[in-house]
C-alpha positions, 0 to 999 in steps of 0.5 A: 163747891167745897173741896177738902185739902189735906197735907202729908209733907211732915210724914210723907215728905220728911221720911224721904229726906237724907237728914233727920228733921229735928222734932222742934222743926216738925212741930213748928211747921205743923203748927203753921200748917194748922193755921192755914185751914187744911182739913187734915195734916198727916204728922207722923207714922208709927212704924219701925224706927229702924226701917224709917228713922225719920219717924222715930219721934212720933210720940214727941211730935204728937205731944208737942203740936198745938191742935187747932179745932177742926183740923184732923191730925193723922198718923200712918200705921202699917199694921196692928202693932202700929195701931197699938203704939198709937193708942199707947201715945200720951197724945193720940192722933185723931185718925190713923191711916193704914196702908195696903198696896193693890199690887202684891209685889209692892205690898211685900216691898212696902210693908213686908206682907201678902195681901192675905196677911194685910186683910186678915189683920184689918178688922182687928186694926179697926177695932183697936183704933175705935176702942182707943177713940181714933178713926181708921182710914185705909190707903190703897197704894198703887191703885193706878199702877205699880212700878213692878207689875204695871197696870192694876186691874179695876176689879182688883181695886173694887175688891179692896174697896169692898173689903175695906168697907166690910171691915168698917174703915172710916175712909178710903184713899186711892193713891197713885204712889208712883205717879203712873195715873193719867186723867182719863184713867183717874176719872173712869176708875174713881167714878166706878168706885163711887158708883159701886160704893156710894157715900154721902160723906164728902171726905170718905174718899180721898185721892192721893197723887204724885207728880212724877210724870207731870200729871198730878194737878190734871188728875185732881181735876179728873177726880173732881169730875168723878165726884171726889171732894178730898185731896192730899197734897204735900207742901212744897211738893215733898215726898215720894215712896222709899219702896217704889223706884222713881216715885218723886214728890207728891203734888204740891199743896199750895200749887193745887190750892192756887189752881183750885182758887183760880177755878172758883172752888172753895177749899177753905185754905188761906193760900197766903199762909200756906205759901208762907209755910211752903217758903220755909221748907227749902231751908228745912230740908237744905235743897230746892223743892218742886213747888212753883207757886211759892216761887212765883206767887199767886196767879194774880200777884201783881207787880209794880210797873216798869220804870219806863211806864211809871207816871212822869218817866 
């Protein structure tokens, strides 16, 4: 079975760092990730530089990266102005990812809009993106729970998916923004979404998990069982949400790929190259990172025999 693996570290991860990551460093890491076989790389966002200063160099990053055929380069946009700014870039993204929260409270905290305002603008966002030659997907944040409101009703999620599809979006991501999801919930809710709104495109639906409570990789397996074939990760496990209390890093891309490879899934990702990229990240951000495989090596990475067991000892 082929699975499609995406990485969001340069956007979702670096936006959480206290120190600005230099543009040249972002470009270098994106170029390294581009050679690993990832399906998508979220490289920046077109948001207010005042609100998210870490992403103030969006145009420079997009102009500086070396694009590899087959890799989709993505930028996050919170609203129509973000789409317009992306369309005006000298080097546009291939795809834009809009965002709405299933929770009204989180939507207001994250993008300062009501549900009604967000959905009213969506058709214009899709139209503007398509006219500029870019796809537009939508992420539904807090799909599996909100730190302010608690559990999100399944009916709410289904209404948003229906509205996204009616607006003509090119894909939908169901996001566990604060790591509140559990595997049973993921499998049941995701299966209901796919049953109600089926698609033949293996990358139309994506699952985006955080590992806040240690269930991120288990949730990936639950998503596969439900029928999803596209998953987000963040190299070295960087990330979080600045507007969601307690939202620690995304699931770690190399840990996910290692697990899936051990289980016999085809991800198309070169794990050795991905680990090499992950091992750069602590030096970039100046602190330890949550990823485990970059520290321990692949599951079947063998070690020399102890001296006492070597021939002739």
